[in-house]
Structure formats: structure tokens, C-alpha cells
N, C-alpha and C positions, 0 to 999 in steps of 0.2 A: 473310169475309177470305181472300184469295188465298194469302198465306203463313202457315201455322199453326204451324210450327216454325223455329227460327233454322237458317240454312243453315250456320253455323259449328259450332255445339255441339248442335244438336238439341232444345234446351230450348224448350217451348211458349211461343209469343209471347203477349204482352199489348198492348192498344191503349193508347197514350198520347198526349197532345197534345204536338206539336212547334211550337213558335213559328213562325209563317208558313207552316206546312205542314199544319196540322189534325191529325186523328188519324191515327197512323202506327204500324204494328206495331214492338214493342219487346222485345228479349231482356234479362230481368231478370238473366241470368247473365253475359252479355257486357256488359251495359250499354250497348247499341248500338241504335239505330234501324235496322230493317230494311225498307227500301223494297220494294215489290212488284217481282218479277222477271218478266220475259216473254221471249219469243224474238224475234229480228228476222229478218226475211227480206225478199228483193228479188224484184219481178216486173218483166218488161221488155216493152214494146212494141217488138219488133225491126222497125225500118224499113230496106228497101232504098232507098239514096239516089238510085240511077238512076231506079228505076221508081215509088217512092212506095208500093210494096206493104208490106204488114204480114204478118210470119210468126206463124201460130198452130200449136200443136202439140196432139197427142193423147198421152196417157200413161196407164198403169196399166190397159190394156185397154178403156178407155172410148171410146166413139165421139165424144165432144164435144170442141170446140177451146177451148184456154185459152192463157194466156200462159207463156212461158218464166220460170221462177222457181227460187229456191233459198234456202237459209239463209245468214246472214251468219256468218263464222267468229269466234270470239273474237279480238279485237283487229283485226279487218278492217274497212276502210271500206266502207260500203254501195255506193259507186260501184265499188270494186273488186270487190266480190262479184257485181255486176250484170255487169261484163265478164267475170269468170272463169267464172260460170254459163253465159253464152252460149257461150263458147269450149268448155266442157266438153260441153255439150249438143248443140250444133250445128256446131262448128269454125269459127263465123264470127268474124271479127276486127271489134270495134267501133272505129269511127273517131272517134265523138264520142257523149256521153251528155248528157241533159237530165233533170233532175227533174221529175217529173210531180205526184205527190201521195202521201200515206200515210193509211192507215187500220188501226185496230186490229181484228184479226179474233179475236173471242171463242173461236170453237170451238177453236182451237189455241194460244190465249193468245199471240198473235203480232202484233208491229207490222210491217205489210206497207208497204215503201217501194217506190214505183213509178216507174220511169225509162223514158224514150223513149231507145233505143238505136239508133244509126244505123251501118249497115254499107255499104261502098263495093263489096265484091265478093261478090254473093250466090252466086257459083259455088263458093265454099269450102264451101258445105253439105254437112255429112256429120253424120248423127245418131249419137249414142252409144247405149247400152243402156237410159238413162233414158227415152228418147222413142221412142214407138211410130211415129209418124207426123207429118207437118207439111205445110204448105201456105202458099204466098204469096197473099194476098188484097189486093184493092183496099181502101181505107179503108172504103167502104160495104158491100163484101162481108164484111169482117172484122167489121164492126158487127152483121150480120145472122147470121154464123156462129158467133161467140164464145157461150160458154155463158151462156144467159139468165138474168138475175138473180144471176150470179156477182160476186164481187169483181173478177175479171179483166174482166168486161164493164164495171164501174163504172169502172175506170181506163181502160179503152179508150175509152169514151164521153167521159170527161173530157178526155182528149188530143185526141180528135177536135174537141170543141167549142172548146178552145183553138186548134186549127189553123184552124178557120173563122173565128175572130176576127182572125187574122193575114193 
């Protein structure tokens, strides 16, 4: 069980059946069901509308390429978080955004929401301190350069497959 103690009062949770929901953690003191909690984050396939190239970044001193990503703030819509994170990390202005897919990432207890974010002016690119380096790649180059076996690669490959169908 992920939630062991009530987030409101700290009482040890017990498992009880809830109609139409199955077995759910329950706080006997608050007399409330406590559904599992998890983080929500966004990752973005940043596409230059003019060239069709995809921006990949490097972070945390690692030599691998990944997607721009970040956490969704409490009360924030995922789409707004995607636009905000791109602006914060790269100074790029998103002109439009499209949902790609989601996947739960167990190691960090995070629901990852992936978007394709399109920018009209790639010359705005200026990295903040969170990003070590970045580079624009053609879709095929991006596919070959992104960290193999990563969730970022899974999102990118899913996006590229959708683009091939269109």
C-alpha cells in the first residue's frame, strides 16, 4: 500500500472496500477514504515550426539528451505547466501545444503528461541554470540521440509515429 498513514491526521490507514472502487485506504479516525497520492509532471517535445527540428536538452552534468520537463504546481493545469517550463528553461515562447500521451513513472511516483509544444521563433533560445546544454535535431536525429530506453524516448517515438501517420 502506497499511503500508509493519513495525510490529515497521521493515523495508520486500513484497507476497506469502497463501492465501485474496490479496496481503498481508509482513515478510521477521520472516517475518510484516502486515495493514493502521486506527483504530476510534464515533459515536452519542443518543435521548431519553421524547420521541424526537435529540441533535446542535457541536464545535471549528464552527457545524454532528454526532453524538457518539470513538475505541475498545485492548482496548475498541465498545459500551463508545459508552457511555463519551456519558457523558464529555454526562454522559448510556445505558439501552440498538443497532448501526446501519459505514463506513470514508478521510480518517482509520478504521472508524466507529455505534450508536443511548437515554437515559432527558435532564436529566442536562451538556457537558464537548470539546463546544461541543448541542441536542435531533425526528427530522425532526435530519435537516435535521445536517451535510449528512457521515458523521454518512449514519448518521442510515440509522437514521431503519430506524425508519420499524418
